[in-house]
N, C-alpha and C positions, 0 to 999 in steps of 0.2 A: 224402269227405264233406265240403262247405264249408258250415258254419251260419252265418257272416257274424255280423252284430250282432243274434243273436236274443235273446229273452227267455222264461225258462221251457222252455227246450228239454232233452230228455235222448236220448242215445246209450247204449243199453244191449244186451248181448249180442250185437253185432255182430262179424264176423270181415273183418278188413282184410288181405287176402293178396297179396302179389307186386305192389302198386301202384309205379308207376314215379315217383311224386311225394307228395306229402304224403297220410299216410292220412285223417286226420280233422282239422279245423281249426275253430276258433272266433275270433271278432271280424272285423272289417272295418275299413273307414275311420272314423276320428273326426271327419271334416272337418264334419260336421253335427251334431256333438255326440252321437253314438250309441255304443253299446258293446255288446257281449255282456253278459247279465246273469241270473243265478239259472239257470246251465245245468250240466250235467254230462255226464261220458263214463264209463260204469260199466260193468267185467265185460266189458270187449271184449278181442278177440284181436287182436295184430298179428303176421303172419310176413313177414319178406321184404320188407318195406317200404322202398323206396330211398332215400327222402328222410326228412324229419322224420315220424315215427309218429303223433305226438299234438302238436297246436300250439295255442297261444292268442297271438293277437296284441293284444287289445283286451277286456277284460272285468274283470266286477265280480261277486264272488259265484259262483265257478267252482270244481267240484270235478272232479278226476281221480281216481277210486277204484277198486281191484278189478281193474285191467285187467293183460292179460300180454302182454310184448314178447318175442317168441322169434326168434333167428337173423337179426336186422335188419342192412339193407344188401343191396346187389346188387354184384356184379363190374361195372366200367365204371358205376356207377350215380353219382349226385352226391353222394354221402356225406350221413350222416344222425345226429340225435339223437333218441333215443326218445321223450322228452318234451322240447319246446323252448316256452318261455314267454318271449316277447318283444316288447315294443312297437314299432312301424315309426316312429311320429310323435310330436312332444312333445305332443299331445292324447290319445294313447291311455291306457288305465287296465291297471293290473295291483294290483285291491283285493280284499282278502279270497279270496286264491287258496289252495286245499288240495289237495295230491298225497299221497295217501295209500294205503297197502296196495296197492302195485304192484309186479309181479315183472317184471325185465328180465335175460334170460338170452342172452347172445350167443355162448356157448361154440361154438356150432355154425353160426355166420355163415360165408356163402360168401365174405366180403370181410372183409379184415384189414390195417390196424385199420378198425372200423366206425362210427366216430363217439363220441358220449358217452352217458351215462345220462339224466341229468336235468339241463337248462339252464335257468336262470333270469336273464334279462339286463334291465337297464335302461339301455341306450345312447342311446336317442333324446332324454333331456333331459326326459321324463315325468315330472311331480310327483306324478302320482296312482298311488303305488306302495306296497304294504303294506296290511295285515298279509299275510304269506305263511306257509304250515306245509307243510313236507315233511317228512312222519313214517312209519315203519313199512314203508318200501320195501325191497326185495330185490334188489341189483344184483350179478350173477355177470358179470364181465367179460373171464374166460378160465379155462382149467383150470390149477389148482395142483397136480395129482397126474398121475403118468404122464407124458404128453407135455405139457409146460408151454406155455401159450398166451397172447399179449398181444392181445385182440382189441378191447378198448374202451378209449378215452384216458382220459376222466375219468369219474368216478363222478356226484358231484354238484357242479356248479359255478354258481356264484351271483355277479353282479358288476354293475355300472354305476355311473355317477356319482351317479346317484338311487336306488339301492337301498338299502331300509331295512327294519327291523322285519320278519325272517325268523327264522323257529325252524326248526331243522334237528334232528329228533331221533327216536331208536330206529330208524334205518336200518341195514342189514347190507349191507356192502360189500366184495366180494372179487375181487381180480385185476385191478388196473387197469394199463394201461401208463402212465399219467401220475398224476394226483392222485386219493385217493379222494374227497376233499371239498376245495374251494377255494371261498372265500369273499372276497369283496371289498365293501365298502360300511359301514354303520353299523347299530348295534342289532341285532345278531345273538344268538340263542340256540342254541348247539350242544350237545347233549347226548345221551348215552347212546348214541352210535353206536358200531358194531363195525366195524372195518377191518382186512381181513387181506389181507397180500401186494399192497399198493398201493404205488405209485411205484416208485422205483428207476432204476439208471442215470443219477444225478445229478438226478433229479426226485424232488421232494418229495412225500411220501403225504399231507401235509394241509398245506396252505398257507392262511395267515391274513393277510390285509391290510385290517383292518377297525378301526374304533373303537367305542367305548362299547359294547361286547360282552361276552358271557359264553360261556366254552367249558370245559365240566367234565363229567366222567365219562364221557368218551369211552375205548375201548380201541383201541390199535394194535399188531398183531402180526404176526408172520413165521412161517411155516409152516417 
């Protein structure tokens, strides 16, 4: 489902199953000044999506809420990120973006590694970035009981030279092969997140390369 630079659009309670490319995508070219606006993807189910499950490239006032991402990725697929937010052009926008109450569970994915949980990046030079809110998401990147598995790379990864004004709070992240949370940019608030069995093998579980930021009341434990 490709919505492009739509206004007041909603995708709700749709099942995206086994697509070989992107599942649902918002935002199109900004060359004529347009962007997706006041749109949301809610209560959808994504299973075995080979590429990005849910993506945004150019938008303002966008909400991704209450979605479930299960067993993402496919063998010999292109690789995927469950929620991928990234502008393609310097004139794209990432303004007032909310990623809330989503579940990502890749324990039973057929491909390993299967990519990342939530990625928000601003590497195109776009100045129209923030605020961005990532809250109350649950990310399960592998099994930490019985047969131990490393399926997911990073849990939440937010970066880019123009990345700013990001709040990451109340997320629960379990068992990632790389970092549970990794942030790069400025003016972050990272609070009340619970990380369990993330990082390892020389890779830090929590990476901070940020300025003018507050990182408080998070927990980082190993089983």
